[in-house]
N, C-alpha and C positions, 0 to 999 in steps of 0.2 A: 418516474425513475426507472431505469433499465435494470432488470433483475436477471441474474444468471442462476440456473439450477446448479447447485454445488453437489458434486459427488465426492465420497470419502477419499478416493485416490487423488483428487485434485487439491485437497485441502492440506494445510500444514499450519503449525503454530508459528509464533514469532521466531523461534530459534531455527525452525526449518527454512523460513524465508531468508533469514540471515545467512545460513549456509549456502542456499541456492544462489544468492545474489552477491555475497561478499560485502554486504552493507551492515553497519552496526544496528543493534536493537534500538538505540536511541534515535538514530536517523530515521529508521522505518516508522517508529512511533510518531515522530515529528511530521513525517510525510502524511501519515494517516490523519493526524490532527489538523493539518493544513488543507486537507481535502484532495490530495493527490490520489489517495486510495479511497474510493467511494463505497459506502456501506451497500451491501446487496450485490455489488459488482465485483469488488476486490476483496472484501472481507465480510464476515458475519460473526455474531456471537454464537457460542456453542449452545447456550440456552437463552431464553428471552429474559435476561436479567442484566442490568447495567454492570454487575460485578462478575459476569460470566467471562471465561477466557475468550479471546478473539481467535478465529480461524481465518486463514488467508487462502484465497484462490491463487495458487502459486503461478500458474501460467498468465493469468490476468495481471497480476502484480508485475511480473517480469515484462510484459508487453507495455504497460503504462510507464514503467521505468525506462525502457528503451526509447519510447517516444519522447519522454521528458528530456533525456540526455541528448537526443538528436536535435533538439531546438537550439537556436543560437543563444549564446551566453547573455546577451542584453535582454532577452525575453525572460530569463530565469531570475535575474537580479531585480529586487524591488527598486522602483525609481525614487523612493523617498530616502534611500540610504545616502548619507553624505560622507565624503572621504576627507 
């Protein structure tokens, strides 16, 4: 796995990322759960505990969000969804 050294000035909590991107907390949490944000690259826990708050690398998250939104719509939609 690719790991980035996090510096305090690059880190923010969920509310910081929401303000920086204009995306809701729920959507960002869903993207983290789906794997869009990778542990060690886009986020880390403040302390080594599963209940510890998550800190986000703001620039890395914004970059992956830009890349994801630049993809064509048919790549973003699951193929198993029926209309």
